[in-house]
LUMDRENDREN-127904 format. One record per residue: residue in three letters; y, x, z of N, C-alpha, C in turn. Coordinates in steps of 0.2 Angstrom, whole numbers, padded with zeros to 4 digits, always signed. Layout:
<sites>
ALAYXZYXZYXZ ...
</sites>
This chain:
<sites>
MET-0937+0238+1033-0934+0241+1027-0935+0249+1027 LEU-0935+0252+1033-0936+0259+1034-0943+0261+1031 LYS-0948+0257+1033-0954+0259+1030-0955+0259+1023 ASN-0952+0254+1020-0952+0254+1012-0948+0259+1009 ILE-0943+0262+1013-0939+0267+1010-0944+0274+1010 ILE-0947+0274+1016-0952+0280+1017-0957+0280+1011 TYR-0960+0274+1010-0966+0273+1005-0963+0274+0998 LEU-0957+0272+0997-0954+0273+0990-0953+0280+0989 LEU-0950+0283+0994-0949+0291+0994-0956+0294+0993 ALA-0961+0292+0996-0968+0295+0995-0970+0294+0987 VAL-0969+0288+0984-0970+0287+0977-0966+0291+0973 GLN-0959+0291+0974-0955+0294+0969-0955+0302+0971 GLY-0956+0304+0977-0957+0311+0979-0963+0314+0975 GLY-0969+0310+0975-0975+0312+0972-0974+0313+0965 ASN-0969+0309+0962-0968+0309+0955-0965+0316+0953 TYR-0961+0319+0958-0958+0325+0957-0960+0331+0960 ILE-0963+0330+0966-0965+0336+0971-0972+0338+0968 PHE-0976+0334+0967-0983+0336+0964-0983+0340+0958 PRO-0979+0337+0953-0978+0341+0947-0975+0348+0948 LEU-0971+0349+0953-0968+0356+0955-0974+0360+0958 ILE-0979+0357+0960-0985+0361+0963-0988+0365+0957 THR-0989+0361+0951-0992+0363+0945-0988+0367+0941 LEU-0981+0365+0941-0976+0368+0936-0976+0375+0936 PRO-0976+0379+0941-0976+0386+0940-0982+0389+0937 TYR-0988+0385+0938-0994+0387+0934-0994+0385+0927 LEU-0992+0379+0925-0991+0377+0919-0987+0381+0914 VAL-0981+0382+0917-0976+0386+0913-0978+0393+0911 ARG-0983+0396+0915-0985+0402+0914-0991+0402+0909 VAL-0996+0398+0910-1002+0397+0906-1001+0394+0899 LEU-0996+0390+0899-0994+0387+0892-0989+0391+0888 GLU-0985+0395+0892-0980+0399+0889-0974+0395+0887 PRO-0968+0398+0886-0962+0393+0884-0963+0389+0878 THR-0967+0391+0873-0968+0387+0867-0972+0381+0869 GLY-0978+0382+0872-0983+0377+0873-0980+0372+0878 TYR-0976+0375+0883-0973+0370+0888-0968+0366+0885 GLY-0964+0369+0880-0959+0365+0876-0962+0359+0873 ILE-0968+0360+0870-0971+0355+0866-0973+0350+0871 TYR-0976+0352+0877-0978+0348+0882-0972+0343+0885 GLY-0967+0347+0886-0961+0343+0889-0958+0338+0884 TYR-0958+0341+0877-0955+0337+0872-0959+0330+0871 SER-0965+0331+0871-0970+0325+0870-0968+0320+0875 PHE-0968+0322+0881-0966+0317+0887-0959+0314+0886 ALA-0955+0318+0884-0948+0316+0883-0947+0310+0878 LEU-0951+0311+0873-0951+0306+0867-0954+0300+0870 ILE-0960+0300+0874-0963+0295+0876-0959+0291+0881 GLN-0954+0294+0884-0949+0291+0889-0946+0285+0885 TYR-0945+0285+0879-0941+0280+0875-0946+0274+0876 PHE-0952+0275+0875-0957+0269+0875-0958+0266+0882 ILE-0958+0271+0887-0958+0268+0894-0952+0264+0895 LEU-0946+0266+0893-0940+0263+0894-0941+0256+0891 LEU-0944+0255+0885-0945+0248+0882-0949+0244+0886 VAL-0955+0247+0889-0960+0243+0892-0957+0242+0899 ASP-0954+0246+0902-0950+0245+0909-0945+0239+0908 TYR-0942+0239+0902-0937+0234+0901-0932+0234+0907 GLY-0930+0229+0910-0926+0229+0916-0929+0227+0922 PHE-0936+0227+0922-0940+0224+0927-0940+0228+0933 ASN-0939+0235+0933-0939+0238+0939-0933+0236+0944 TYR-0928+0232+0942-0923+0230+0946-0923+0222+0946 SER-0924+0219+0940-0924+0212+0940-0930+0208+0943 ALA-0936+0212+0942-0942+0209+0945-0942+0209+0953 PRO-0941+0215+0956-0941+0215+0963-0936+0210+0966 LYS-0930+0209+0963-0925+0204+0966-0928+0197+0965 ALA-0931+0195+0959-0934+0189+0958-0940+0187+0963 ILE-0944+0192+0964-0950+0192+0969-0947+0191+0976 SER-0942+0195+0978-0940+0195+0985-0937+0188+0986 LEU-0933+0185+0981-0931+0178+0982-0936+0173+0983 ASN-0942+0174+0980-0948+0169+0980-0953+0172+0984 ARG-0952+0176+0989-0957+0179+0993-0962+0174+0997 TYR-0960+0168+0998-0964+0163+1002-0967+0158+0997 ASN-0966+0159+0990-0969+0155+0985-0974+0159+0981 ASN-0981+0158+0983-0986+0162+0979-0986+0160+0972 ASP-0985+0154+0970-0986+0152+0963-0980+0155+0959 ASN-0974+0155+0962-0969+0158+0958-0970+0166+0957 ILE-0972+0169+0962-0973+0176+0962-0979+0177+0957 SER-0984+0173+0957-0989+0174+0952-0987+0173+0945 SER-0983+0168+0944-0980+0167+0937-0975+0173+0935 ILE-0971+0176+0939-0967+0181+0938-0972+0187+0936 PHE-0977+0188+0940-0981+0194+0939-0985+0194+0932 TRP-0988+0188+0930-0992+0188+0924-0988+0188+0918 ASN-0982+0185+0918-0978+0185+0913-0975+0192+0911 ILE-0973+0195+0916-0970+0202+0915-0976+0207+0913 VAL-0982+0206+0915-0988+0210+0912-0989+0208+0905 ALA-0988+0202+0903-0989+0200+0896-0983+0203+0892 ILE-0977+0203+0894-0972+0206+0890-0973+0213+0889 LYS-0975+0217+0895-0976+0224+0894-0982+0225+0889 ILE-0987+0222+0889-0992+0223+0885-0990+0222+0877 ILE-0986+0217+0876-0984+0215+0869-0979+0221+0867 ILE-0975+0223+0871-0970+0229+0870-0974+0235+0868 ALA-0979+0237+0873-0983+0243+0872-0987+0243+0866 SER-0989+0237+0863-0993+0237+0857-0988+0238+0851 ILE-0983+0235+0851-0978+0236+0846-0976+0243+0846 GLY-0975+0246+0852-0972+0253+0852-0978+0258+0849 PHE-0984+0257+0850-0989+0261+0848-0989+0261+0840 ILE-0988+0255+0837-0988+0254+0830-0982+0258+0827 VAL-0976+0258+0831-0970+0261+0829-0971+0269+0829 LEU-0974+0271+0834-0976+0278+0835-0980+0281+0829 TYR-0985+0277+0827-0990+0278+0822-0986+0279+0815 PHE-0981+0275+0814-0977+0275+0808-0972+0281+0808 ILE-0970+0283+0814-0966+0289+0814-0969+0295+0812 PHE-0975+0296+0814-0979+0302+0812-0982+0301+0804 MET-0983+0295+0802-0985+0294+0795-0979+0296+0790 VAL-0973+0296+0792-0968+0298+0788-0965+0305+0789 ASN-0969+0308+0794-0967+0315+0796-0960+0316+0799 PHE-0958+0311+0803-0951+0311+0805-0951+0317+0811 ILE-0956+0318+0814-0957+0323+0820-0961+0328+0818 ASN-0959+0335+0819-0963+0340+0818-0967+0343+0824 TYR-0969+0339+0828-0973+0341+0834-0980+0338+0833 PRO-0985+0341+0836-0992+0339+0835-0993+0331+0837 SER-0995+0327+0833-0996+0320+0834-1001+0319+0839 SER-1007+0323+0839-1012+0322+0844-1010+0322+0851 ILE-1005+0327+0852-1002+0328+0859-0998+0322+0861 VAL-0994+0320+0856-0989+0314+0858-0993+0308+0859 PHE-0998+0307+0856-1002+0301+0857-1006+0301+0863 LEU-1008+0307+0866-1011+0308+0872-1006+0306+0878 ALA-0999+0308+0876-0994+0307+0881-0992+0299+0881 TYR-0994+0296+0876-0993+0288+0876-0997+0284+0881 LEU-1002+0288+0883-1006+0284+0888-1002+0283+0895 THR-0997+0287+0896-0992+0285+0901-0989+0278+0901 VAL-0988+0276+0895-0985+0269+0894-0990+0264+0896 LEU-0997+0265+0895-1002+0260+0897-1002+0261+0905 GLY-1001+0267+0908-1001+0267+0915-0996+0263+0918 ASN-0990+0263+0915-0984+0260+0917-0986+0252+0918 ILE-0990+0249+0914-0992+0242+0914-0997+0241+0920 ALA-1001+0246+0921-1006+0245+0926-1004+0246+0933 TYR-0998+0249+0934-0995+0251+0940-0989+0247+0942 PRO-0990+0242+0945-0984+0237+0947-0980+0239+0953 VAL-0977+0244+0953-0972+0246+0958-0967+0240+0960 TRP-0965+0237+0955-0960+0232+0955-0962+0226+0960 LEU-0969+0224+0959-0971+0219+0963-0971+0220+0970 PHE-0974+0226+0972-0975+0228+0979-0968+0229+0982 GLN-0963+0232+0978-0956+0233+0980-0953+0226+0982 GLY-0954+0221+0978-0951+0215+0979-0954+0212+0985 LEU-0960+0213+0987-0964+0210+0993-0962+0214+0999 GLU-0959+0220+0998-0958+0225+1003-0965+0227+1006 LYS-0970+0228+1002-0976+0230+1004-0978+0237+1000 MET-0975+0242+1002-0976+0248+0998-0981+0253+1000 ALA-0985+0251+1005-0990+0256+1008-0995+0257+1003 GLY-0998+0251+1000-1004+0252+0995-1002+0256+0989 ILE-0996+0255+0986-0994+0258+0980-0993+0265+0981 ALA-0990+0267+0987-0989+0274+0989-0995+0278+0990 ILE-1000+0275+0993-1007+0278+0994-1010+0279+0987 SER-1010+0274+0983-1013+0274+0976-1010+0280+0972 MET-1004+0281+0972-1001+0286+0969-1002+0293+0972 LEU-1002+0293+0978-1004+0300+0982-1011+0302+0980 ILE-1016+0298+0980-1023+0299+0978-1023+0302+0971 SER-1020+0298+0966-1020+0300+0959-1016+0307+0958 ARG-1011+0308+0962-1007+0314+0961-1012+0320+0963 ILE-1015+0319+0969-1019+0325+0972-1025+0326+0967 ILE-1028+0321+0964-1033+0322+0959-1031+0326+0953 SER-1024+0324+0951-1022+0328+0945-1020+0335+0946 VAL-1018+0337+0952-1017+0344+0954-1023+0348+0953 PHE-1029+0345+0956-1035+0349+0956-1037+0350+0949 LEU-1037+0344+0945-1039+0344+0938-1035+0349+0934 THR-1029+0350+0935-1024+0354+0931-1027+0362+0932 PHE-1027+0364+0939-1029+0370+0940-1037+0372+0938 LEU-1041+0367+0938-1048+0368+0936-1049+0368+0928 LEU-1045+0364+0925-1047+0363+0917-1041+0366+0913 VAL-1035+0368+0915-1030+0371+0911-1030+0378+0912 LYS-1032+0382+0907-1032+0389+0908-1027+0393+0904 ASP-1026+0391+0898-1021+0394+0893-1018+0389+0889 VAL-1014+0392+0884-1011+0387+0879-1015+0383+0875 ASN-1022+0385+0874-1027+0381+0870-1029+0375+0874 ASP-1027+0374+0880-1029+0368+0884-1023+0364+0885 LEU-1018+0364+0880-1012+0360+0880-1014+0353+0880 ALA-1018+0351+0876-1020+0344+0876-1023+0341+0882 MET-1027+0345+0886-1030+0343+0892-1024+0343+0897 ALA-1019+0347+0897-1014+0346+0902-1010+0340+0901 VAL-1009+0338+0895-1006+0332+0893-1010+0326+0895 LEU-1016+0326+0894-1021+0320+0896-1021+0319+0903 ILE-1021+0325+0907-1021+0324+0915-1015+0321+0917 GLN-1009+0323+0914-1003+0320+0916-1002+0313+0915 SER-1005+0311+0909-1004+0304+0906-1009+0299+0910 SER-1014+0302+0913-1019+0298+0916-1017+0296+0924 ILE-1012+0299+0926-1010+0298+0933-1008+0291+0935 THR-1004+0288+0931-1002+0281+0933-1008+0276+0931 ILE-1012+0278+0926-1018+0273+0925-1022+0273+0931 THR-1024+0279+0934-1028+0280+0940-1025+0276+0946 ALA-1018+0277+0947-1015+0274+0952-1015+0267+0951 GLY-1014+0264+0945-1015+0257+0944-1021+0254+0946 VAL-1027+0258+0944-1033+0255+0945-1034+0255+0953 ILE-1032+0260+0957-1033+0260+0964-1029+0254+0967 SER-1023+0253+0964-1018+0248+0967-1021+0241+0967 ILE-1026+0240+0962-1029+0233+0961-1032+0231+0968 PHE-1035+0235+0971-1038+0234+0978-1033+0231+0983 PHE-1027+0235+0983-1022+0233+0987-1018+0226+0985 LEU-1018+0225+0979-1015+0219+0976-1020+0213+0978 ILE-1026+0214+0978-1031+0209+0980-1030+0207+0987 SER-1029+0212+0991-1029+0211+0999-1022+0207+1001 LEU-1017+0208+0996-1011+0204+0998-1012+0196+0997 ARG-1017+0194+0993-1018+0187+0992-1012+0183+0990 LYS-1008+0186+0986-1002+0183+0984-1002+0181+0976 ILE-1007+0184+0972-1007+0183+0965-1013+0179+0963 ASN-1011+0173+0960-1016+0169+0957-1015+0169+0949 TRP-1021+0168+0946-1020+0168+0939-1016+0162+0936 ILE-1011+0164+0932-1006+0159+0929-1005+0161+0922 MET-1007+0156+0917-1006+0158+0910-0999+0159+0909 PRO-0997+0165+0906-0990+0167+0904-0988+0162+0898 SER-0981+0160+0899-0978+0155+0894-0972+0158+0891 PHE-0971+0156+0885-0965+0159+0881-0959+0157+0885 THR-0958+0151+0888-0952+0149+0891-0951+0154+0897 LYS-0956+0155+0901-0955+0160+0907-0954+0167+0905 MET-0957+0169+0899-0956+0176+0897-0949+0177+0895 LYS-0946+0172+0891-0940+0172+0889-0935+0172+0894 GLU-0936+0168+0900-0932+0168+0906-0931+0175+0909 LEU-0937+0178+0910-0938+0185+0913-0934+0190+0908 ILE-0935+0189+0902-0932+0194+0897-0924+0194+0898 ILE-0922+0187+0898-0914+0186+0899-0912+0189+0905 ASP-0916+0188+0911-0914+0190+0917-0913+0198+0918 GLY-0918+0201+0914-0918+0208+0914-0914+0212+0909 TRP-0910+0208+0905-0907+0211+0899-0901+0216+0901 HIS-0897+0214+0906-0892+0219+0908-0895+0225+0911 TYR-0900+0225+0915-0903+0231+0918-0906+0235+0912 PHE-0909+0232+0907-0912+0235+0901-0907+0239+0897 ILE-0901+0236+0896-0896+0239+0892-0893+0245+0896 SER-0892+0244+0902-0890+0250+0906-0895+0256+0906 SER-0901+0254+0907-0906+0259+0907-0907+0263+0900 ALA-0906+0259+0894-0906+0261+0888-0900+0266+0887 ALA-0894+0264+0889-0888+0268+0889-0889+0274+0892 ILE-0892+0274+0898-0893+0280+0902-0897+0285+0899 SER-0902+0282+0895-0907+0286+0892-0904+0290+0886 LEU-0898+0287+0883-0894+0290+0878-0892+0297+0879 TYR-0891+0299+0886-0888+0305+0888-0893+0309+0892 THR-0899+0306+0894-0904+0309+0898-0910+0311+0894 THR-0914+0306+0893-0920+0307+0888-0918+0310+0882 SER-0913+0308+0879-0911+0310+0872-0908+0317+0872 ALA-0906+0320+0878-0904+0327+0878-0909+0331+0876 THR-0915+0330+0879-0921+0335+0877-0923+0334+0869 ILE-0923+0328+0867-0924+0327+0860-0919+0330+0855 ILE-0913+0329+0857-0907+0333+0853-0908+0340+0853 LEU-0910+0343+0859-0911+0350+0860-0916+0352+0855 GLY-0922+0348+0855-0927+0350+0851-0926+0350+0844 ILE-0921+0346+0842-0919+0345+0835-0915+0352+0832 PHE-0911+0354+0837-0907+0360+0835-0910+0367+0837 THR-0915+0367+0841-0918+0373+0843-0926+0372+0842 GLY-0929+0377+0845-0936+0377+0845-0940+0375+0851 PRO-0946+0375+0851-0950+0373+0857-0949+0378+0863 ALA-0948+0384+0862-0946+0389+0868-0940+0387+0871 THR-0935+0386+0868-0928+0384+0871-0929+0377+0875 VAL-0933+0373+0872-0934+0366+0875-0938+0368+0882 GLY-0942+0372+0881-0946+0374+0887-0942+0377+0893 TYR-0937+0381+0891-0932+0384+0896-0928+0378+0899 PHE-0926+0374+0895-0922+0368+0898-0926+0364+0902 ILE-0931+0362+0900-0935+0357+0904-0937+0360+0911 ALA-0939+0367+0910-0941+0370+0917-0935+0370+0922 ALA-0929+0371+0920-0923+0370+0924-0922+0363+0926 ASP-0923+0358+0921-0921+0351+0923-0926+0348+0927 LYS-0932+0350+0927-0938+0348+0931-0936+0349+0939 ILE-0933+0354+0940-0931+0356+0947-0925+0351+0949 ARG-0920+0350+0945-0915+0346+0946-0917+0339+0947 LEU-0922+0336+0943-0925+0330+0943-0929+0329+0949 ALA-0932+0334+0952-0936+0333+0958-0931+0332+0964 LEU-0925+0335+0964-0921+0334+0969-0917+0327+0968 GLN-0916+0325+0962-0913+0319+0961-0917+0313+0962 GLY-0924+0314+0962-0929+0309+0963-0929+0306+0970 ILE-0925+0309+0974-0925+0307+0981-0920+0301+0981 ILE-0916+0300+0976-0910+0295+0976-0913+0288+0975 GLY-0917+0288+0970-0920+0281+0968-0924+0277+0973 PRO-0929+0280+0976-0933+0276+0981-0928+0273+0987 VAL-0923+0277+0989-0919+0274+0994-0915+0268+0991 THR-0912+0269+0986-0908+0263+0982-0913+0257+0981 GLN-0919+0259+0978-0923+0253+0976-0926+0250+0983 ALA-0927+0253+0988-0930+0250+0994-0924+0246+0997 VAL-0918+0248+0997-0913+0244+1000-0910+0238+0996 PHE-0911+0239+0989-0908+0234+0984-0911+0227+0986 PRO-0917+0225+0987-0919+0218+0988-0916+0215+0994 ARG-0915+0219+0999-0912+0217+1006-0905+0216+1005 VAL-0901+0221+1002-0894+0220+1001-0893+0214+0996 SER-0897+0213+0991-0896+0207+0986-0897+0201+0990 TYR-0901+0201+0994-0903+0194+0998-0897+0193+1003 ILE-0895+0198+1006-0889+0197+1011-0882+0196+1008 ILE-0881+0199+1003-0874+0199+1000-0873+0192+0997 LYS-0878+0189+0995-0878+0182+0992-0874+0177+0997 ASP-0876+0178+1004-0872+0174+1009-0867+0177+1012 ASN-0867+0184+1013-0862+0187+1017-0861+0194+1014 PRO-0856+0194+1009-0855+0200+1005-0853+0206+1010 GLU-0849+0205+1015-0846+0210+1019-0852+0214+1023 ASN-0857+0210+1025-0863+0212+1029-0867+0216+1024 GLY-0868+0214+1018-0872+0217+1013-0869+0224+1011 ILE-0863+0224+1010-0860+0231+1008-0860+0235+1014 THR-0859+0233+1020-0859+0237+1026-0866+0241+1027 ILE-0871+0237+1025-0878+0240+1026-0879+0245+1020 ALA-0877+0244+1014-0877+0248+1009-0873+0255+1010 LYS-0867+0254+1013-0863+0260+1015-0866+0264+1020 LYS-0869+0261+1025-0873+0265+1030-0878+0270+1027 VAL-0882+0267+1023-0887+0271+1019-0884+0276+1015 PHE-0879+0274+1011-0875+0279+1007-0873+0285+1011 LYS-0870+0284+1016-0867+0290+1020-0872+0295+1021 TRP-0877+0293+1024-0883+0298+1026-0886+0301+1019 GLN-0887+0297+1014-0890+0299+1008-0885+0304+1004 PHE-0879+0303+1004-0874+0308+1001-0873+0314+1004 THR-0873+0314+1011-0872+0320+1015-0878+0325+1014 ILE-0884+0322+1014-0890+0326+1013-0891+0328+1005 MET-0889+0324+1000-0889+0326+0993-0884+0331+0992 PHE-0878+0331+0995-0873+0336+0993-0875+0343+0996 PHE-0878+0343+1002-0881+0349+1005-0886+0352+1001 LEU-0891+0348+0999-0897+0350+0995-0894+0353+0988 SER-0889+0349+0985-0887+0352+0979-0883+0359+0979 ALA-0880+0360+0985-0877+0366+0986-0882+0371+0987 LEU-0887+0370+0991-0893+0375+0991-0896+0376+0985 LEU-0897+0371+0981-0900+0372+0974-0895+0377+0970 TYR-0889+0376+0970-0884+0381+0966-0885+0388+0969 PHE-0884+0389+0975-0884+0396+0978-0891+0399+0978 LEU-0896+0395+0978-0903+0398+0978-0906+0398+0972 SER-0903+0396+0967-0906+0395+0960-0909+0402+0957 PRO-0906+0408+0958-0909+0414+0956-0916+0415+0959 TYR-0917+0414+0965-0923+0414+0969-0928+0409+0967 ILE-0926+0403+0966-0930+0397+0964-0933+0399+0957 ILE-0929+0401+0952-0932+0402+0946-0937+0408+0946 HIS-0935+0413+0949-0939+0419+0950-0946+0417+0953 ILE-0946+0414+0958-0952+0412+0962-0956+0407+0958 LEU-0953+0402+0956-0957+0397+0952-0960+0399+0945 TYR-0955+0402+0941-0957+0403+0934-0958+0411+0932 GLY-0955+0415+0936-0955+0422+0934-0950+0424+0930 GLU-0950+0431+0928-0945+0433+0924-0944+0430+0917 THR-0950+0428+0914-0950+0425+0907-0945+0419+0906 TYR-0944+0416+0912-0939+0410+0912-0932+0412+0914 HIS-0930+0418+0913-0923+0419+0916-0918+0415+0912 MET-0919+0413+0906-0914+0409+0903-0913+0402+0906 SER-0918+0400+0910-0917+0394+0914-0912+0394+0919 LEU-0910+0400+0922-0905+0401+0927-0898+0397+0926 ASP-0895+0399+0921-0888+0396+0920-0889+0389+0919 ILE-0894+0386+0916-0895+0379+0915-0895+0375+0922 LEU-0899+0378+0926-0900+0375+0933-0894+0375+0937 LYS-0890+0381+0936-0884+0381+0940-0879+0376+0938 ILE-0879+0374+0931-0874+0369+0929-0876+0362+0931 LEU-0883+0361+0932-0885+0355+0933-0886+0353+0941 ALA-0885+0359+0945-0886+0358+0952-0883+0353+0956 PHE-0877+0351+0954-0873+0346+0958-0874+0339+0955 THR-0878+0338+0950-0879+0332+0947-0882+0327+0951 PRO-0887+0329+0956-0890+0324+0960-0884+0321+0965 ALA-0880+0325+0967-0874+0322+0972-0870+0317+0968 VAL-0868+0319+0962-0864+0314+0958-0868+0308+0957 VAL-0874+0308+0955-0878+0302+0954-0879+0298+0960 THR-0879+0301+0966-0880+0297+0972-0874+0292+0973 VAL-0868+0295+0972-0862+0291+0972-0862+0285+0967 SER-0864+0287+0961-0865+0281+0956-0870+0276+0957 ASN-0876+0278+0960-0881+0273+0962-0879+0269+0967 TYR-0875+0271+0972-0873+0267+0978-0868+0262+0975 ILE-0863+0264+0971-0858+0259+0969-0861+0254+0964 ALA-0865+0256+0959-0868+0252+0954-0874+0247+0957 ILE-0879+0250+0960-0885+0246+0961-0884+0243+0968 LEU-0880+0245+0973-0880+0242+0979-0873+0238+0980 VAL-0868+0239+0976-0862+0235+0976-0861+0231+0970 MET-0861+0234+0964-0859+0230+0958-0864+0225+0956 ILE-0870+0226+0956-0875+0222+0954-0876+0216+0958 PRO-0877+0217+0965-0878+0212+0970-0872+0207+0970 SER-0866+0210+0968-0859+0206+0968-0858+0203+0962 ASP-0863+0202+0957-0862+0199+0951-0857+0202+0946 MET-0857+0209+0946-0853+0213+0942-0857+0216+0936 LYS-0862+0212+0934-0867+0215+0929-0863+0217+0922 LYS-0859+0213+0920-0855+0214+0914-0851+0220+0914 GLU-0848+0221+0920-0844+0228+0921-0848+0234+0921 PHE-0854+0233+0924-0859+0238+0925-0862+0240+0918 MET-0864+0235+0914-0866+0236+0908-0861+0239+0903 ARG-0855+0237+0903-0850+0240+0899-0849+0247+0900 ILE-0848+0249+0907-0847+0256+0908-0853+0260+0906 ILE-0859+0258+0908-0865+0262+0906-0866+0263+0899 THR-0865+0257+0895-0866+0258+0888-0860+0262+0884 THR-0854+0261+0886-0849+0265+0883-0849+0272+0885 SER-0851+0274+0891-0851+0281+0893-0858+0284+0890 GLY-0863+0280+0890-0869+0283+0887-0868+0285+0879 VAL-0864+0281+0876-0863+0283+0869-0858+0289+0868 VAL-0853+0289+0873-0849+0295+0873-0853+0301+0875 GLY-0857+0300+0880-0861+0306+0883-0866+0308+0877 LEU-0869+0304+0873-0873+0306+0868-0869+0310+0863 ILE-0863+0308+0861-0859+0312+0856-0858+0319+0859 CYS-0855+0319+0865-0854+0325+0869-0860+0330+0869 ILE-0865+0327+0871-0871+0331+0872-0873+0334+0865 THR-0873+0330+0860-0875+0332+0853-0870+0338+0851 ILE-0864+0337+0852-0859+0342+0849-0860+0349+0854 LEU-0860+0348+0860-0861+0354+0865-0868+0357+0863 THR-0873+0354+0862-0880+0357+0861-0879+0361+0854 TYR-0876+0358+0849-0876+0361+0843-0872+0368+0844 LEU-0867+0368+0848-0862+0374+0849-0865+0379+0853 TYR-0868+0376+0859-0870+0381+0864-0877+0380+0866 SER-0881+0377+0862-0889+0377+0864-0890+0373+0870 ALA-0895+0376+0874-0897+0372+0881-0891+0372+0886 THR-0887+0377+0886-0882+0377+0891-0877+0371+0889 GLY-0876+0370+0883-0871+0365+0881-0874+0358+0883 THR-0881+0357+0882-0884+0351+0884-0883+0350+0892 ALA-0884+0355+0896-0883+0354+0903-0876+0352+0905 VAL-0871+0355+0901-0864+0353+0903-0863+0346+0901 GLY-0866+0344+0895-0865+0337+0893-0868+0332+0898 ILE-0873+0334+0901-0876+0329+0905-0872+0328+0912 ILE-0870+0334+0915-0866+0333+0921-0859+0330+0920 SER-0856+0331+0914-0850+0329+0912-0850+0321+0911 THR-0856+0319+0908-0857+0312+0907-0858+0308+0914 GLU-0861+0311+0919-0863+0308+0925-0856+0308+0929 ILE-0852+0313+0929-0845+0312+0932-0841+0307+0929 ILE-0841+0306+0923-0837+0301+0920-0839+0294+0922 ILE-0846+0293+0922-0849+0286+0925-0847+0285+0932 MET-0847+0290+0936-0846+0289+0943-0839+0287+0944 VAL-0834+0290+0941-0827+0289+0942-0825+0282+0939 ARG-0828+0280+0933-0827+0273+0931-0830+0268+0935 PHE-0836+0269+0938-0839+0264+0943-0834+0263+0949 TYR-0832+0269+0952-0827+0268+0957-0821+0264+0956 LEU-0818+0266+0950-0811+0263+0949-0812+0255+0947 VAL-0818+0253+0944-0818+0246+0943-0820+0242+0949 VAL-0823+0245+0954-0825+0241+0960-0818+0241+0965 LYS-0815+0246+0965-0808+0246+0969-0803+0241+0966 ARG-0804+0240+0960-0799+0235+0957-0801+0228+0958 ASN-0808+0227+0960-0810+0220+0961-0808+0217+0968 LYS-0804+0212+0968-0801+0210+0974-0806+0206+0978 LYS-0812+0204+0975-0817+0200+0978-0821+0204+0983 ILE-0821+0211+0982-0825+0216+0986-0820+0219+0990 ASN-0817+0216+0995-0812+0219+0999-0815+0224+1004 SER-0821+0224+1006-0824+0228+1011-0827+0234+1008 PHE-0826+0235+1001-0829+0242+0998-0824+0248+1000 GLN-0828+0253+1002-0825+0259+1003-0830+0264+1001 LEU-0828+0270+0998-0833+0275+0997-0836+0278+1003 LEU-0832+0280+1008-0835+0283+1014-0832+0280+1020 
</sites>
């Protein structure tokens, strides 16, 4: 399990650390307006990635883990999920086309369509399969190679704001490249045989992932939508300042997901037969994770003036207050992830989980909209961390009231 945590950290870390290598360069050469368009385009595409991901990032690893010794079942899960993703991505492309046909968005369509390649990469890069099999080495190596290539291409081909399209194309191609490389590792596993997707199996997988999808959609109401809302009330430059700060916060927060995802299949497997042992394992991981994340969040807050100056320069001084407000969000999310993903979901509390996420997401969206309208990017940041705190508290209260989980303690 430790190896898989390390490999998932490598994958997720690559998703945030490598962009930080090119980030200081991109924010300077693209300037706030160009970088705002760059960031807004990928924020918009996150909606389509959300749809293509559905709830498979959590439901698929769990299903594969439970069928780890049955290659036919694994193959059936794999091909049916790929088929579902292709169908959703195709519909999404048509929807995006019509959005620009009616001039609903005042951002360059060519840039947004280039960003849509990220959706195709999502299909080609089956992290969920390797995660469920607990064979993360291949997928981590694939992403590492792809990220290194993207860094070199960014410095080589992106020179000023006129190269905005090239910058977006390079970023969009990362998961596609990683997906192509991962095919070789997929073949070496000898776990996947061709099985024709069926409507019955696809329906079963869609139902199984429904709760995860709804929770992800609700989360996007106050995360992805925050950037979109800010773009509606302000211009690309303000969006650029916000995204520049939020990228740093997300880089730190990116450490949380891999640990949770790596532990999740094992906890789900154990908690089914022995709830107390499963929660004990989850709690041990959480203690270390929270201690580290709280310390790093504190560092981020106190060192934020130096971080902004070193990474972005004086041009992005407006990002400083935004970063300070968001600094402790990773610590809050660490608590929420532990309670929700490692305790509630394996303990069959999906309905409670979905109810909290959905209602909090709607409330968060309303708060972010109002605060953004009143206080611009600063209000957006306040809305995000306030929503995360509300979710954390609600998760804690609902689990403490559940008499079936007697062994649960936060620390």
